[in-house]
C-alpha positions in Angstrom: 34.9 -150.1 -1.1 33.2 -149.5 2.3 31.1 -152.9 4.0 27.9 -151.3 5.6 27.5 -153.2 9.5 30.7 -154.9 8.7 31.4 -156.6 11.9 33.6 -158.7 13.8 34.4 -160.1 17.6 32.0 -161.0 20.3 28.1 -161.0 20.1 28.1 -159.8 24.0 29.5 -156.3 23.6 28.6 -153.1 23.8 27.9 -152.0 20.0 30.6 -149.0 19.0 27.5 -148.2 16.3 29.3 -146.1 13.5 28.1 -144.3 11.1 30.4 -142.8 8.3 28.6 -140.4 5.8 30.3 -139.1 2.4 29.4 -137.4 -0.9 29.5 -140.3 -3.9 28.9 -139.0 -7.4 28.8 -135.6 -6.9 26.8 -135.9 -3.0 24.3 -137.5 -3.8 24.7 -140.8 -1.9 25.4 -141.5 1.6 27.1 -144.5 3.0 26.8 -145.5 6.8 29.3 -148.7 8.3 30.2 -150.3 11.4 33.8 -150.9 13.4 34.3 -153.6 15.0 32.6 -154.0 18.3 34.1 -153.3 22.1 33.0 -154.2 25.5 31.6 -151.5 26.9 29.8 -152.7 30.5 30.4 -151.4 34.1 28.7 -152.5 37.0 28.9 -151.4 40.3 27.8 -154.5 43.2 26.9 -157.7 42.4 24.9 -157.4 39.6 26.0 -158.4 35.7 24.6 -157.2 32.4 24.8 -157.5 28.3 24.9 -155.1 25.7 24.3 -156.9 22.6 22.4 -156.3 18.6 20.6 -159.0 18.3 18.9 -158.6 14.6 23.2 -158.6 13.7 23.4 -161.4 11.0 26.9 -160.5 10.8 27.0 -161.1 6.9 30.3 -161.3 4.5 30.1 -158.5 3.1 28.2 -155.0 3.7 25.1 -154.0 2.1 25.6 -150.1 0.2 23.5 -147.3 2.1 22.0 -144.0 1.3 19.1 -141.4 1.7 15.7 -142.9 2.1 17.4 -146.3 3.6 15.8 -147.8 7.3 17.7 -149.9 9.2 17.4 -152.1 11.8 20.1 -151.4 14.4 19.1 -152.8 17.9 21.9 -152.6 21.2 19.7 -153.9 23.8 20.9 -154.2 27.2 20.4 -157.8 29.0 20.4 -157.9 33.1 22.1 -161.5 33.3 22.2 -161.4 37.0 20.6 -159.8 39.5 18.3 -156.7 39.9 20.1 -153.1 39.4 19.6 -149.5 38.3 21.2 -149.4 34.8 21.8 -146.8 32.3 23.1 -145.8 28.8 25.7 -144.1 27.7 25.8 -142.5 24.1 29.1 -140.8 22.8 28.8 -138.9 19.5 32.9 -139.4 17.9 33.7 -138.8 14.5 35.7 -141.6 12.4 39.1 -141.4 14.6 37.1 -141.8 17.6 37.2 -137.3 18.5 34.5 -136.2 20.1 31.9 -134.3 17.6 31.4 -130.7 19.1 29.8 -128.7 16.4 25.9 -128.5 17.4 24.6 -128.7 14.0 26.2 -131.9 13.3 24.8 -133.2 16.4 21.2 -132.8 15.6 21.3 -134.7 12.5 23.2 -137.5 13.7 20.6 -137.5 16.3 17.6 -137.5 13.8 18.9 -141.1 12.1 18.2 -143.0 15.3 14.8 -144.0 16.3 12.9 -146.2 18.2 9.8 -147.6 16.7 7.8 -149.6 19.7 6.0 -151.9 17.2 8.1 -152.6 14.6 5.8 -151.2 11.6 6.5 -148.0 11.7 9.6 -147.5 10.1 10.0 -150.9 8.2 13.3 -151.5 6.9 13.9 -151.5 3.2 11.3 -148.4 3.3 11.9 -144.7 2.3 10.9 -142.2 4.8 10.4 -138.2 5.0 12.4 -136.3 7.9 8.9 -135.5 8.5 7.6 -139.4 9.0 10.6 -140.1 10.9 10.2 -137.1 13.8 7.1 -138.9 14.7 8.6 -141.5 16.2 11.1 -141.2 19.7 14.9 -141.3 19.4 15.0 -143.8 22.0 13.1 -145.8 24.1 10.5 -144.4 26.2 11.5 -147.0 29.2 14.3 -144.5 29.1 15.2 -140.9 30.5 17.8 -138.7 29.0 19.4 -137.4 31.7 21.1 -133.7 31.8 22.6 -134.0 34.7 25.1 -136.7 34.6 28.2 -136.8 35.0 30.0 -135.1 31.6 26.7 -135.0 29.7 27.4 -132.4 26.8 25.4 -132.5 23.2 27.8 -135.2 22.4 27.5 -137.3 25.2 24.5 -138.5 26.4 22.8 -140.3 28.9 19.5 -142.3 29.2 18.5 -143.8 32.9 16.2 -146.7 32.2 13.0 -145.9 34.2 10.9 -149.3 33.2 7.7 -149.9 35.5 9.4 -149.6 38.7 12.8 -147.9 38.0 13.9 -151.1 38.7 16.2 -153.3 35.5 15.1 -156.9 37.0 16.9 -160.3 36.4 16.1 -161.0 32.5 15.1 -158.2 31.6 15.6 -156.8 28.4 15.5 -153.0 27.2 16.7 -151.6 23.6 17.7 -148.0 23.7 17.0 -147.7 20.4 15.8 -149.7 17.1 16.1 -148.2 14.0 18.8 -146.1 11.8 16.9 -144.5 9.6 18.2 -142.2 6.7 15.4 -139.6 5.6 14.8 -139.7 1.7 14.7 -135.9 1.8 18.1 -135.8 2.5 19.7 -132.8 0.0 23.6 -132.9 -0.4 24.5 -130.1 2.3 23.0 -132.6 5.5 25.1 -135.0 4.3 28.0 -133.3 3.8 26.9 -131.8 7.4 26.5 -135.5 8.2 30.0 -136.4 7.2 32.0 -133.5 8.3 32.7 -132.5 5.1 34.0 -129.5 3.8 32.2 -127.4 1.3 31.0 -124.5 -0.2 28.3 -123.2 -2.4 28.6 -122.1 -5.8 26.1 -119.8 -7.3 24.0 -122.2 -8.3 23.9 -123.0 -4.8 25.7 -126.5 -5.4 27.2 -127.7 -2.5 31.3 -128.8 -3.6 33.1 -130.6 -1.1 36.3 -129.4 -0.8 37.6 -132.6 2.0 35.9 -135.2 3.0 35.1 -135.6 7.0 35.7 -139.1 8.2 32.2 -139.8 9.0 31.2 -140.6 12.6 30.7 -143.1 15.1 27.5 -144.2 18.1 30.0 -145.8 21.6 27.2 -147.3 23.8 28.4 -147.6 27.1 25.7 -149.7 29.6 26.1 -148.8 33.5 24.2 -150.8 36.1 24.6 -150.3 39.9 22.5 -153.2 42.1 19.5 -151.8 43.7 19.9 -153.7 46.7 20.5 -151.8 49.6 21.0 -148.5 47.3 18.0 -146.2 48.3 16.3 -145.1 44.9 17.1 -143.9 41.8 18.9 -140.6 42.3 21.6 -142.7 44.2 22.0 -144.7 41.8 22.9 -142.0 39.5 25.1 -140.3 42.0 27.2 -143.6 42.5 27.5 -143.8 38.7 28.6 -140.9 38.0 31.2 -140.8 40.6 32.1 -144.0 39.4 32.4 -142.7 35.3 34.3 -139.8 36.6 36.9 -141.4 38.5 37.3 -143.6 35.2 37.2 -140.4 33.0 40.1 -139.2 35.3 42.1 -142.3 35.1 42.2 -142.4 31.4 43.7 -138.2 31.2 
């Protein structure tokens, strides 16, 4: 039996927010789970940041989730020392850590992520339709999607912190998103696509899963470069792109 939001390890880490969707009892239920956290931050210059989940209560056992469930999930970046230009990289991977490339599946995964600024539009424990969920933005409006960042594509997303003045100041915090909302009107095909299942349909239109998928995970990495002696945001993103490219080259 799998656990939901089961976590070990340190709080001060970038959440490898992992969601697995699978059909149970004929594909009528979905479940979500979380892998162990990993530290995923990198900085350039004299600056220190962290990426935590302050709402995490570390229960002994997970809680089952299904369509219609709404969960608080709030990866928060904190500027521990120094002022910086900051961004968050979100990688959408399958349950084994491989990159997901199916555009339909990617869009369904992104649909679950929402930012509720007041904390009352999507309340934990209440069910919402897809129409209600999509009224909220995917991420905090203080972040702006960067389609031109190094390696950015449908499954690797970058969100630049813009805030009031573009500077992520010492002591400042920012949540990239804060809700996982599974639409109550998700059907069996939605769940199969979400989980990466292989499936066919019978003559009545019922979904028949032929091979279970391995779910998906969201890997978050906060990146920052000191703002001192960096001319503007564009220069900062270029520096982070260069560092990101070097790290990717070392991994290959």
